[in-house]
N, C-alpha and C positions, 0 to 999 in steps of 0.2 A: 078481527079488531086488533088484537095484540100484533099480528103479523103487520097489517097496514101501518099500526103506528110506528113499528120499528123501520119500516121501509120510508117512512116519512123523515124519520130523524137520521137515517142513513144517508138521506138526500140532503139533509142540512149540514150533516158533516162533511160529506163530500163537498158542498157549497163552501162551507167554512174553510176547508183546507187548501181549495183552489184559491180563495183570498189570502192565506197564509203565503203560499208560495208566489203568488203573483205580487203581493207586496214586498216580498224578499227579493224578487227580480227586479221590480221598480228600484229598489234600494241598491243592489248590488252590481247591476249591469253598466252603469254609469258611475262617474266619479263625482258628479255635482252633487249640491245639496238636495237630496231627496225629500226632506221635510218640507219642501216649497212646492211639492207635486200634489194637486188636489186630489187625484186619484188615490195616491198613498195615504192621504189623511183621511180620506173617505173610507177606505179599508180598515184603518187603525182606528177608527172612531168606535168600532163594534165587533171587530172579527174575534178577538180573544175572550171579549166579554161573553159572546155568543158560544165560544167553545167550552168556556167555563160554566156557563148555564145549561148546557147539554150534559156536562158532568155531573152536576149536581141533580139534574132531572132524573138520571138513571141510579143515583147514589143511594136511593131508599132502599133497594135490594139488598144491601149491606147491612141494613138497621138491626136486624136480629143476631148478628154475628157478635162475638166478644170482639173487645178493643184489641187483644193481640192478634186475633185472626185477621181483622181488618187491616191492621199495620202490615202484617206479612203478606196478605194477599195484594195490597195495593203497592207495597215494595216490590214485589214480584212483576207487576203489571206496569209499573211507572218508573221507578228508579233503577231496576236491573237493566231493562234496555238502555236507559240513558247512560248508565255507567259502563256498559259493555261496548255499546256502538262507538262512543267518544274515545275509547282507549288507544285505537290505531292513530286517530287524529291528534291526541295529546301527546302521543310520542313524537310526531312531527313537530308539534308547537315546542316540547321540550329540547328537541334538536336545534331548532331555528332561534328559539326565543329565551330558553332558560328554564328553569324549575319553577321560580316565582310567577312567571307568565303562564305558565302549563297550569299550575294548581288553579290561578285565577280563572282561566278559560274552561277548566274541568268544572268547577263550582258552578260557573254561571251556563254551562252548555245545557241546552234543552230545558231551559227555565220553567217552561209551562209544566211539564212532567213532574218537575218537584215542587212545583206550586199547587198542582192538583193534590199530590201526595200530603202535603202539609194542611190544605185545606180539610181532607178527608181526616186527618188526626186530631186537628184542633176541634172541629165540630163534633165527631164522634167520642172523643175524651170528655168534652163539655157534657154531651148527651147522656154518657155512662154516670158522670157526677150528679149532674142536675136533674136527670130523669125527664124532666119538662123539655118537650121540644121547642117551645116558645123561649125559655130561659136559656136553654143551651144556644139558640140561634143568638140572642143577645149577648151572652157570654163570649162566644166564639167570636162574633164581630167586633167586640171591644177590643179583645187579645189581638185580632189580626190589624187594627189600626195603629198598632206599636211595631208591626213587622213589616220593615220596606223590602227585606231581601225577597227575591222572586215573586215582587208584585204582590205578596200576600195581602196587603192592605187594600189592594185593587180589585183582586180576583175573589176573595170570599164572599163580598156582597153578592156577586153573580153566582156562586155556588149555592148560598142559601136561597137566591131569588129561584135557582133551577129546581131546589128542593121543593119549595113551595109550588112551583108550576105543575111538578110532577104529582103532587097531591091532589091539586084541583083540575087537571087537566080533563078527565072525563066529563067534567060539568061545563068547562069552558070551551071545550073542543067542537061542539055544534055552532059556537059562534065564531068560527075561526076567520069568516070573510070580513066581519065587521071589526074584530080585534086587529086583523092585518091591516084593514084600511086606516084606522084611527092611530095605531101605532106608526104606520108609515108616514102619515102627514106629520106626525110630532117628529119622527126622526129626519125626516127633508127637512123641517123647519129649523132643526139644530145643526144640520149639517154645515150651514155656512158658518156657524160658530164655533166649529172645530178647526182652529187654526194651528199655526206652530206653537204658540204660546201654550194652547190647552194641551197639543200634544207634549210639550215639556214638562207638563205636570203629571204625567201618566205614572210616574215612580214616586209621587209624592203621597204621603198619608194625608187624606183630610183632616183628622184630628191633630196629627204633630203638625200640619200648615197653621191650623188655627191657634194651638199652643205658642208656636213659635213666631206668631205674626208680629212683624215689627214695622213693616212698610205702611205708607199711608194709602197705597191702592190694595185692591183686592183681587189681583190678578191671578193669584195661585188658587184662591178660595173659590173663585169664579170657574177657573180651568178644572179644578175637581168635580165642580156640581155639573158643569157642561159634559165632561167625559163620563160621569155616572149616568147622566139622563141619555146621552147618546148611546151609552152601551145597553141599557134597558129597553130604550124603544127600538133600537136596532135588532136586539135579539128576539124580542117579541114580534116585530115585523116579518123577520126571515121564518120564523118557524110557524107561525099562523099562516102565513102567505104559501108556504109549502104544504101544510095542512090542508089549506082551501084548495089548492091546486090538485092535490091529490085525489078530491073528490070529481074533479072535472075533467081529469085524463085517465084514460082506460088503463088498468093494470095489465101487463105483460112483460114479455122478456126484457123490455128496457128498464122495468123497475127492479128485476133480479140483477140486472148488471149494476144499477146504482147501488144497489144494497151491498154488493161485494165489494166496490170501490170505496165505499163510505164506510166499511169496517176496516179499511187498511189506513187510516188515517195517521195512528200513530207513527207506521214505517214511513209514510209520506213525509211526515214532520222530520223525521230523522235523516231520511236520504235527501231532503232538500239542501241540508248543509254540504252534502257533497256534490249535488247535482246544480245547485245553484250560486251558492257563495263561494265554491272553490274556483270554478272555470274561469271567472273574469280575472283572477290573480295571476294564472298562469297563460290564458289565450288572448286576453286583452278586453278593455271596455268597448261600449258602444256608444262614446261620446260623440257628440256632433249628429246623431241620427234624428231625423224628423220627428218632433215630439209626438204627434199623432201616431206615427207608425210604431214608435217606441212603446207608447201606452197603452194602445188598445189592439195592437197587432202582434208585436213580436213577445212582449213579457206575457200576457195572458197565454200565447201559444206555448210559451217555454213553461208556464205553469201546467198546463193540460199535459205536456210531454212528460214532465217529471212525474205525475200521477199515473200515467200509463206505463212508463218504465217501471215505476215503483210496484206497480201491480205483478208484472212478470217476474221480479226480483222476488218478492213475497211469495210467489209461487214455487220459486227454487228453494226458498228458506224453509218452507213448510214440508218439504220432502224429509227433513231431518229434524226430528223432536228436539235434540238438543239445541239446534239453531233457533227454532222456533222458542225455545224456553228463554234462551240467553238475548235475542234480538227483538222478539215479538211479546214476550212476557208471558207465554202460554204455560200453562200448568203442564209438568212433564207427564202426568197420567190421563191427560185430555187428549180427545182425537183432534186431527186437525181441521178444524173449521173455521170460517172465516168471522171471527168474533172480535174483532179489535174494538177499541173505541176512542182514542183520544187524538191530540196534535198540537201544534207550533205557535210561535209569538207576535212579540212588539219590541225587539231589541232595533 
């Protein structure tokens, strides 16, 4: 049961990181306004909420640790790779654009890893103080609404949703088919509402939006609600669809391959910066390409290529325990196994 559950979520993470890289390819391979692209908007309506839901789902395993131990462990797993991996890129930015630009880019780089770390700290600090899980959730949610950086205000609700889902999963898992169907219908009905205006509200805090409300229309409040509903329904749909499919597709070698690739999402998230975002700046863009060819052939194939290429790079990194520690966040005293867990954004 546990093994099967892990494989299902590895498949979910693999799908989610594919969407991340595909979305970035759509945004970077051409110079036009990517926010007008309906596929891009569909991806961004739920892919990072899905990832943060998965983070929250598995975060219950650290509940018995002390706060200091949680901070140190998550700093190694999330912050250390982000800091080390971006170091050579920061040197290039420093030479080309100066110190202030380099500092700004360094702070914002790999924002999701930093967001996940802060979500861990906020929630578990609140839990150590409040003791009650429900009170800690309310307190941490209230705190997050006033933190716009790293999209904490938009990500922590999904972190808490993942925590809740992890607690009730054994009870709801047998109903995966009906949950996938209902959430899928809700998500698809919301998808046409997730437009450019809603996308622009993704970095806004719902609470601060209400407190600072001054216009006569409710565009920003509406956008926040649509984004929240899309993220929740989309996350439920994907998780329970994969759960349902796992009962229909025989287990075998393909599942083990999915499990390995799904465990490498943190590395894919970081190498995506080098393999997707940088080449267009030096090789050129694909402006003028047929939209269908660009949207459903070239960019998704590029995403698959990045995932496969990263897999072989990770294999090389794992041969050295110090590289595994610095780039993959592995404990120095642990054996090299394929046990990563996270990934990347909505910039």
